[in-house]
C-alpha positions in Angstrom: -60.8 46.5 127.9 -57.1 46.3 127.1 -55.1 49.0 125.4 -53.4 47.5 122.3 -50.7 50.2 122.5 -49.3 48.6 125.7 -49.1 45.1 124.2 -45.7 44.5 122.7 -45.1 42.1 119.8 -43.1 39.7 122.1 -46.2 39.4 124.4 -48.4 38.1 121.5 -48.6 34.4 121.2 -47.9 33.0 117.7 -50.8 31.2 116.0 -50.9 27.5 116.7 -49.5 25.5 113.8 -51.8 22.5 113.8 -49.7 20.6 111.2 -46.4 20.9 113.0 -46.7 17.5 114.6 -48.4 15.9 111.6 -46.3 13.6 109.5 -48.6 13.5 106.5 -46.7 16.4 104.8 -43.3 15.0 105.5 -41.3 12.5 103.4 -42.0 9.0 104.8 -38.7 7.8 103.4 -36.5 10.6 104.9 -34.9 8.2 107.4 -33.7 5.8 104.7 -30.3 6.2 103.0 -30.6 7.6 99.4 -29.8 4.2 97.8 -32.8 2.5 99.6 -35.4 5.2 98.8 -37.9 4.4 96.1 -37.0 6.0 92.7 -39.5 8.4 91.2 -40.8 7.3 87.8 -39.8 9.4 84.8 -42.5 11.7 83.5 -42.8 9.8 80.2 -42.2 6.3 81.6 -44.6 4.6 79.2 -43.5 6.5 76.1 -40.8 5.9 73.5 -39.4 8.2 70.9 -39.8 6.8 67.3 -39.5 8.0 63.7 -42.3 7.0 61.4 -40.8 5.0 58.5 -43.6 6.2 56.2 -43.2 10.0 56.5 -40.2 10.6 58.8 -42.1 12.2 61.6 -40.4 11.9 64.9 -42.8 11.6 67.8 -43.4 10.0 71.3 -45.8 7.0 71.5 -46.8 4.1 73.6 -48.2 2.1 70.7 -46.5 -1.1 69.4 -46.3 0.2 65.8 -43.8 2.9 64.6 -46.2 4.3 62.0 -47.8 7.6 62.9 -51.6 7.9 62.9 -51.7 9.7 59.5 -49.6 7.0 57.7 -51.7 4.3 59.4 -54.9 6.0 58.1 -53.4 6.2 54.6 -52.6 2.4 54.6 -48.8 2.7 54.6 -47.2 -0.6 55.4 -44.0 -1.2 57.3 -41.2 -2.8 55.1 -41.0 -5.8 57.5 -44.7 -6.5 56.9 -44.1 -6.8 53.2 -41.2 -9.3 53.6 -43.5 -11.6 55.6 -46.1 -11.7 52.8 -43.6 -12.6 50.0 -42.2 -15.6 51.9 
């Protein structure tokens, strides 16, 4: 039986850090110069900011049309679509 009062803090061994030699938590591109490292994609990379021509609502979308969902439900047409029909 050992007396814990006689053991100093310097005599205690620190807990083993099992991940200290592991490279899975480190940046794999750290050795590369900054211009060669892969760029992070922007948070909204697939979205674009548009203003609905029907109601003026400004919103972010990944759809091909600029009409918001409400105007599309109401049947609002884009002005470009009307020009194609007249010709």
